[in-house]
C-alpha positions in Angstrom: -135.4 -181.8 -30.2 -137.3 -183.8 -32.7 -136.2 -184.3 -36.2 -136.8 -186.4 -39.2 -135.3 -187.5 -42.4 -137.2 -188.5 -45.4 -135.5 -190.4 -48.3 -138.0 -191.0 -51.3 -136.1 -193.4 -53.8 -137.3 -195.0 -56.8 -138.6 -198.2 -55.2 -139.1 -197.1 -51.5 -139.7 -194.3 -49.3 -137.9 -194.3 -45.9 -138.4 -192.2 -42.9 -136.3 -191.8 -39.6 -137.3 -189.8 -36.5 -134.8 -188.7 -34.1 -135.3 -187.5 -30.6 -132.4 -185.7 -29.2 -130.3 -187.7 -31.8 -131.7 -191.2 -31.0 -133.8 -193.1 -33.2 -137.4 -193.4 -32.0 -139.1 -194.2 -35.4 -137.9 -195.8 -38.7 -140.3 -197.2 -41.4 -140.3 -197.6 -45.2 -143.1 -198.4 -47.8 -142.8 -199.3 -51.2 -143.3 -196.6 -53.6 -146.3 -196.4 -55.7 -147.2 -194.5 -58.9 -148.4 -191.4 -56.6 -145.2 -190.1 -54.6 -147.2 -188.1 -52.5 -149.5 -191.1 -51.3 -146.6 -193.1 -50.8 -145.0 -190.3 -48.5 -148.2 -190.1 -46.6 -148.3 -193.7 -45.9 -144.9 -193.7 -44.7 -145.5 -190.9 -42.4 -148.8 -192.7 -40.7 -146.4 -195.7 -40.2 -143.5 -194.1 -38.6 -145.5 -191.5 -36.6 -147.4 -194.4 -35.0 -144.1 -196.3 -34.4 -142.6 -193.1 -32.8 -145.8 -192.4 -30.8 -145.8 -188.8 -31.7 -147.9 -186.3 -33.9 -146.2 -184.7 -36.9 -146.7 -181.4 -35.1 -144.3 -182.7 -32.4 -141.4 -182.6 -35.0 -139.0 -179.5 -35.1 -137.6 -179.9 -38.5 -137.6 -182.2 -41.4 -135.1 -182.7 -44.4 -135.7 -184.7 -47.4 -133.3 -186.4 -50.0 -133.8 -188.9 -52.9 -135.4 -188.7 -56.3 -138.7 -187.8 -55.1 -137.4 -185.2 -52.4 -139.3 -182.4 -54.0 -142.7 -184.1 -53.1 -141.9 -184.0 -49.4 -143.9 -180.6 -48.8 -143.1 -180.5 -45.2 -139.5 -180.4 -45.5 -137.7 -177.0 -44.7 -134.9 -178.2 -47.3 -133.5 -181.0 -49.2 -130.0 -182.5 -49.7 -128.2 -184.5 -52.2 -128.2 -188.3 -51.8 -124.5 -188.2 -51.7 -124.5 -185.8 -48.7 -127.1 -187.7 -46.8 -125.3 -191.2 -47.3 -122.0 -189.5 -46.1 -123.8 -187.9 -43.0 -125.5 -191.2 -42.1 -122.4 -193.5 -42.7 -119.8 -191.3 -40.7 -122.3 -191.1 -37.8 -122.5 -195.2 -37.7 -118.8 -195.7 -38.0 -116.3 -192.7 -37.8 -113.6 -194.7 -39.5 -115.4 -195.1 -42.6 -113.8 -193.3 -45.7 -115.5 -194.9 -48.6 -119.3 -195.3 -49.0 -121.0 -197.5 -51.5 -124.7 -196.7 -52.2 -126.4 -199.2 -54.3 -130.2 -198.9 -54.6 -132.9 -199.7 -57.0 -131.8 -197.8 -60.1 -128.6 -195.9 -58.9 -125.1 -196.9 -57.5 -122.8 -194.4 -55.9 -119.2 -194.4 -54.7 -118.5 -191.7 -52.3 -115.1 -190.8 -50.9 -115.2 -188.9 -47.4 -113.0 -187.4 -45.0 -113.0 -187.7 -41.1 -115.6 -185.2 -40.6 -117.9 -187.0 -43.1 -117.4 -184.5 -45.9 -117.6 -185.4 -49.4 -114.1 -185.5 -51.1 -115.2 -187.0 -54.3 -118.1 -189.1 -55.7 -119.2 -191.0 -58.8 -122.7 -192.0 -59.8 -124.0 -194.5 -62.2 -127.0 -193.4 -63.7 -126.9 -194.5 -67.2 -128.1 -198.2 -66.8 -129.6 -200.3 -64.2 -126.8 -203.0 -64.8 -125.1 -201.1 -61.5 -128.1 -201.3 -59.6 -130.9 -203.3 -57.6 -133.4 -203.1 -60.8 -130.8 -205.3 -62.6 -130.9 -208.1 -60.3 -134.7 -208.2 -60.4 -134.5 -208.4 -64.1 -132.1 -211.2 -64.0 -134.1 -213.2 -61.2 -137.0 -213.2 -63.5 -135.0 -214.4 -66.5 -133.6 -217.1 -64.3 -137.0 -218.0 -63.0 -136.0 -217.6 -59.4 -137.4 -215.4 -56.8 -135.4 -212.3 -56.1 -134.5 -213.3 -52.5 -133.1 -216.7 -53.9 -130.7 -215.1 -56.2 -128.1 -214.2 -53.7 -128.0 -217.4 -51.8 -128.0 -219.4 -55.2 -125.1 -217.5 -56.4 -123.0 -218.7 -53.1 -123.3 -222.3 -54.4 -121.4 -221.3 -57.6 -118.2 -223.4 -58.4 -116.9 -221.2 -61.0 -116.8 -217.8 -62.6 -118.6 -217.2 -65.7 -118.1 -213.8 -67.4 -121.1 -211.5 -68.3 -120.1 -208.7 -70.6 -123.3 -206.9 -71.4 -123.6 -203.4 -70.0 -127.4 -203.3 -69.8 -130.3 -205.6 -68.5 -131.6 -206.4 -72.1 -128.4 -207.6 -73.5 -127.5 -209.3 -70.2 -130.9 -211.3 -70.6 -129.6 -212.5 -74.0 -126.2 -213.5 -72.4 -128.3 -215.5 -69.8 -130.2 -217.4 -72.6 -126.9 -218.2 -74.2 -125.5 -219.5 -70.9 -128.7 -221.6 -70.4 -128.5 -223.2 -73.8 -124.9 -224.0 -72.9 -126.2 -225.7 -69.7 -124.4 -223.6 -67.5 -125.4 -224.3 -63.6 -127.9 -221.9 -62.4 -125.7 -220.9 -59.5 -122.6 -220.1 -61.8 -125.2 -217.7 -63.8 -126.4 -216.2 -60.7 -122.9 -215.5 -59.5 -122.3 -214.0 -63.1 -125.0 -211.4 -62.4 -123.5 -210.2 -59.3 -120.2 -210.4 -60.5 -121.1 -208.0 -63.3 -123.0 -205.6 -61.0 -119.8 -205.4 -58.7 -117.6 -204.8 -61.6 -119.6 -201.8 -62.3 -119.8 -200.5 -59.0 -116.2 -201.1 -58.1 -115.0 -199.2 -61.3 -116.8 -196.1 -59.8 -115.0 -196.7 -56.5 -111.8 -197.0 -58.1 -112.5 -193.6 -59.9 -112.7 -191.8 -56.6 -110.0 -193.8 -54.9 -110.3 -196.7 -52.6 -110.0 -195.5 -49.0 -110.5 -197.8 -46.0 -112.7 -198.4 -44.2 -115.5 -199.1 -46.7 -119.4 -199.2 -45.9 -122.0 -200.5 -48.3 -125.4 -199.2 -47.8 -128.8 -199.2 -49.8 -131.3 -202.0 -50.4 -128.8 -204.1 -52.3 -126.8 -204.4 -49.2 -129.4 -207.2 -48.0 -128.1 -209.2 -51.3 -125.5 -211.8 -49.8 -124.4 -212.6 -53.5 -123.7 -209.1 -54.2 -121.9 -208.6 -51.1 -119.5 -211.6 -51.8 -119.0 -210.4 -55.4 -118.0 -206.9 -54.3 -115.6 -208.2 -51.6 -113.9 -210.4 -54.4 -113.6 -207.4 -56.8 -112.7 -204.9 -54.2 -110.1 -207.6 -52.4 -111.5 -205.9 -49.2 -114.0 -206.5 -46.5 -116.8 -204.0 -46.3 -119.0 -202.9 -43.4 -122.6 -203.3 -43.5 -124.8 -201.5 -41.0 -127.9 -202.6 -39.6 -130.8 -201.7 -41.9 -128.6 -200.5 -44.5 -131.5 -199.0 -46.7 -132.2 -196.6 -44.0 -128.6 -194.9 -43.8 -129.6 -192.0 -45.9 -132.8 -191.2 -44.2 -130.7 -191.4 -40.8 -128.2 -188.9 -42.6 -131.0 -186.1 -43.4 -132.6 -186.6 -39.8 -129.1 -185.8 -38.6 -128.8 -182.8 -41.1 -132.3 -181.7 -39.6 -130.7 -181.5 -36.0 -127.9 -179.5 -37.1 -128.0 -175.8 -36.4 
């Protein structure tokens, strides 16, 4: 049986194709203004990678903010369900899933079967998601991929109290005028995000083991801040941004 999971997020579209439960194709493309065109581009890439035609796929399930644009999907599932299904399959010991993408952050508590026990979502402000790090990287005049490694060179914690990107930029300007070292400012950015994310995790209840998924899981600075705030280690799977797409591909396989 061949199934596919499509995760249409704010920044990227990810597709995972499974054949008898094994991944045979996995691709992502940056989201453009036209969601349908973005999805079409992702399909072209993943079908070529898998070496199949779209007609070979038995079932397609979609998730994400743009899931309704996936015309070929038999159904859609929530991002929370998708993340839970993918995470528990990757590591059956996981009981807390933290999903941080471009515009949202989620904390999900699951049981031994991957069923959602409780969850919390940060939708009100980009300060709890990847868009915040992009804005702060611009403010610090560093490339986004440099922000995480830069924060690891910090020698002291600097508080950042702003609850939105606009006010946070003002705080950074104040720190610049105070001649705060750039690594310390970079750490402050990641600490601020981690603080907001962990507050959600604590609302649903911290249960071991903890898995971090989503594109922001590639940011080493955020990962370190998250570990400090949680006072716990976290599991980061290979290709963490594909976990939800993998979860819906699994859902498409279920009878």
